[in-house]
N, C-alpha and C positions, 0 to 999 in steps of 0.2 A: 265426214263428221259434221253435225250441225251444232250451232251454239245459239243460246238465247240472249236477246237483248233485255233492256230494263222492262219493256212492255210485256215480256213473257212470250212473245211470238217467236217462231223460229227465224233465225237469220239465214241468209244464203250460205251454201257450203263454202268453206274457207277457200278452196281453189278459185271459185268464181270471184270472190272479193279480192283476193290477192292479184288475180289476173287483171281485173278492172283497175285496181289501184296502180298497177304497173303500166297499163296501156297509156301511151302518151296522147295528149290532146291533138298533136299534129304528127304526121309522119316525119321520120328523121331523114328527110331529103333536103339537102342543102344546095344542090346544083341549081343555079338560076338559068342555065342554058337549056335545060330540058323542062320547059314550063308545063307542057301538056302532061307528060308522064309524071312529073313531080306533083301536079295538082291532083291527079288521080290517086297517086300513092299517098298523098297527104290526106285525102278525103276518106280513104278506106278505113284506117284505124278509128277516125272520128265517128264515121257512120256506124261501124261495128260497135264502138263504145256506146253510142246512143241507143242502138237496138238492144244491146245487152242490158243497159240500165232500164229501158222500157220493159223488157222481159222480167227483170228482177222485181220491178214495181208491181207488175201484174201478178207474179207468183206470190209475193209477200202479201199483197192485198187479198188474194184468194185465201191464203192461210189465216190471215187476221179474221176474215169473215167466218171461216169455218170454225175458228176457236169459239166464237160466241154461239154459233149454232150447235156445235157438238158438245161443248162443256158448260154452257149456260152462264158464263161470266166473262168479264174482260177487265184488265187493269189498264187504265189510260194514264200515261205519264205526261206531265207538263201541259195539260190541256187548258186549265183554268188560269187566268191572269193572277199572279201572286200578289200584286198590289191590291186587288179586290178582296182576295182571301184575307190578307193582313188587315185591311180596313174593317172587314166584318168581325174578325177576332178581337180587334181593339174595341169595337162598339159593344161586343158581348161582355168584355171585362169591365169597361168603363161605364156603360149605360145599363145593361141588363142585370148583371150580378148585384149592383147596389140597389136595384129597384125593390120597393117594399110592398107594392100592391099585388093584386091578384092578376094572373095572366092565364091564357088558355093552355092547357096541359095535354099530354098524350092520351089521358083517359077521357078527354072530352069535357072536363070540368074546368072551372076557373078556380085557381088556387095560388097562394103566395109560394115563394121558394121553400122547398123542403131540403134543408141542409143536412149533409151526412153527420156533421158534428157542429155544435154551437160555436160561433166565432170563426168558422171557416168559410171559404167561398166555393166549396164543392157542393153543387146542387144535385139532388137526387132525381127530381122530377123534370123531364125534358119539356121544352116549350113546343107547342104544336102550332103549325100554320102561321108562324110569325111573318111569312111573306105577304099575308093579306092585310088590308087596311082596317084592322079591327081594334087597334089600341093607339091612342094619340101619343102617350109617352114612349111607345115603341116605334114611332115613325122613322127614327134614324136606323133602327134595326131592319125595318121593312125595306127601306131603300137600299141598304148595303146587301141584304140577302137577295133582293131582286137583281142587283147588279151581277151577282154570281150565277144564280140559277137560270137567268135568261140571256146569258152571254152568247154571242154569235159563235164563239169557239166551242161551247158546249153543244149548241145546236148542230154544228157541223160534225162533231165527233159522234153524236147519236145518229145522224143521218147515215153515216158510214156503217152503222150496225144494222139498220132496218129500212133505210131508204125514205123515211117519212120527212115531210117538209114542215110540219107543225106539230107541236106537242102540248098536251094539257097536263099541267102540274096539279095533282090532287092533294098532296100532303107534303109538308116539310116537318121534320123533327130536329130540334136543336139540342144536342147533348152537351152537357157541361163536364161530365165525369164518365169514367169507364162503366159500362153496364155489365150485368150478368144475364145474358140473353140465351135462352135454351134454343135448341134446334127448331126451326119453323120455316114456313114458306109464306111470302108476302101476298100470295094470291087471295088469302082470306080477307085482306083489307082492300085490295084492288087487283083486278085482272081484266084482261080483254075477253071477248067472246069471238072465237074459241080461246081457250086458256093459253097463257104462256107468252103473250106478246106485249105485256107492260114491263116497265123497267124500274129497278131500284138503283139509285145512285147513293154511294157512301163517299162523302167529301171530307177529308181532314182539314181542319182550320189551323193546325199546327203540325210540325214535323213529328211523325210517329216513330216509335222504336219497337223492338220485339217485346218490350215490357208493357206496352200501352193498353193492352186489351183489345186486340184487333179483331174485326170480323173475319170469319173464315167460311168457305163454301165447300160443298161437295159437288164435284163435277156432275152435271145433269143436262142431258140433251134438251134443247129448247122445245117446249110444247109437250114434253112427256108428263102425263098426268097419272098420279096414283090416287084413285078415288077412295071414298069411304068403303065402298063395296069391295074394292081390291084388298082392303085391310080387314075385311070381315066385320065392318062396323055398320050400325043402323044409320039411317038418315033422319032420325027424329031427335027432338030436343031443341033447346035454345041455341042460338048462334054461338054463344060463349061455351056452352057444354060441348057442342060438336067440335069446336076449335080445340079445346083441351084434350078431348078424347082422341081426335084425329092425330094430333101431334105426339101424344104419348105412343100411339101405335106406330106412326111413321118413324119416330126416333128409334124405337125398339127394333124395327125391321132393318133400318139402314145401319145402325151400329152393330147389329149382329153379324154383318158382313165385313166389319173392320174397314170402313171406306178410307180412301185417301182424302185428306183434307188440305185445301189450298188457302193460303193467306198471303198478304203482301205488305211489306213495310213501306207505306206510302207517306208522301211528304206534301207540303203545300203546293198546290197546282195539280196534284194527281187526283184521281178518283177511281173507285171500283164500281163497275156496273154488273148487276146480275138480273136474271129474268124473274118474273113473278112466281115461277115454280121452282126456282133453284133453292134447295135446302141450305140453310146457313145458320150460324150461331156465333157467339162472341167468345173468343179465347180469354181466359182469366188474365187480368193485369197482375204483374208481379207485386206491385204495391197497391193495395185496395183500401179505401178509394183513392183515386188519383185523377188529376185533371186530364181530360181527353176531349178537347173541343172538336166537335164534328157535326156534320149535317147529313141527314138522310132525306132523300127526295123520292116520292112515288109519282110516276108519270106514265103516260101512254101516248101513242099517236092519236091526234085529235079525231081523225076519221074512223078510228076503230070502235066497234061496239064494245061496251064494257059492262062489268058487273063485279063479281068476286068469285071465290072458289065454288060456292054453292048456289049462286044466282047468276045464270047465264041468259040474259034477256035476248029475245028475238029481234029487238030493234034498239036504237039508241035511247037511253033514258033522257029525260029533260036536261037540256044543256043550260047551265048557268055559268057564264064565263066572264072573266075580266081579261080582255086582250091586252097583253103587255108589249109584245113586239111582233114582227112578221113571222117569228118562228115559235113563240110561246104564248100560251094563255093560262090563266089560273082558273081551274074549275072550283066552284064553291058549292059545298053541300047545302041541302035545303035548310037544315037547322041553322047553319052559320049565316046563310043568306037572309033568313028571317030574323035572327037575333041581332045581327049587326047591320041589316039593311044595305047589303052590298051585292054586286054582281049584275052584269047585264046578261045578254044571251047571244050565242052564236047559232046560226042555223045548222040543222043536221047536215053534215057533209054529204055531197052528192056522189062522191066516188073516192077510190083509194088515193090518198096523198094529194088531194086537191088543195 
C-alpha cells in the first residue's frame, strides 16, 4: 500500500520505510575479540541502509518528476523562506493598501485601488508587475517581492522540474482578495515555443483554508495542446475575441467529461506550480469578498523560445531584461520599457540551459 506525503507525491511502500527505520546504524556485534568479522558484520547493515536510502531517493525523485510531466502541476511544500513571505505581506498591508495614487493593474492601465466596499481594505483590482522598478512609492514592495521571487530556494525547486539554470520572469500579479476566475490556460499570456514549457507559480502570502477561494487544476500532460481547430473554432478575430471564444469551448468540452479537479490547502512557504497549458480556475470562497493575499508569477527558462498560444515565433523575440541574480532575470515588455525607461538586454542564448 502506498501513502502520500504533504507534497502529494507517493511515499515508499510502508514495509520499506519500517524496515529502514528498524535497521540499526551499526551491526549488533559486541565482541571485541573478533575484530575482522565484527567490522564486516558491522558494515553490512550500514552499507545496505545507505544503498536502500539511495534507491528510495532515486525512486521518489523519478515519481516527483513524472507527476509534473504527467499531470501538469506540482505542489511544493516549505520551499520559500517564511520570513520573506511575512515581510512581503506586511508591506502589502502597511504600504500598498493605504496608498492612494494610481498603480499598474492587471489590465495594463494605471488606476487607484478599486475597493469592494467603501471603507474596507479589500481591493478588487490586482497589482501588475510590482517586481519592476516603475513606482518610487512602491520601492519597498519591489524589494520585498524580489526577495521572494528570485530566491535561491525557488530557483532550485524549479530546476528540479525542468533542468533550467536561469529563468525570465515575465509577469507578477499581486492579489488582495479572493478572485472569481473561470477556467482558462495561461498560454494565452505567455508560453514557450513549442507550447507548454512555461510555468505559473501561485504563492500564498498567508495561510490558506478550504474557504479561501483556492486555485484548482485539471490534470493535464505537459505539452498537450488543444488548438482552436480541435475545438472547431476559426483562427480569425482579435486576440481578445479569440481568447473568450476558445475558453468557452474548452470549458464546455472539459466539463462535459466531469473531470477530476485538484486543489491544495497551501500555507506560507508553499507554492503551486502548473504549466502554461494546464487548465485551472478558482474555487469560490465561502465568504466573498474576503482577504486572500497571494502572488502569481509567469516565467520561463531564459533560453527557451517564447510567444503565446497563438504566436509561436521561429526565433527569440527581442530580449529586454533586468538581470537580478545568477538564476533570475526580469523580462520587460516593450511598452513598459518605453513608458518607464527601464531594462537592459541579454544576448540571445546560444544553447539549452546555458
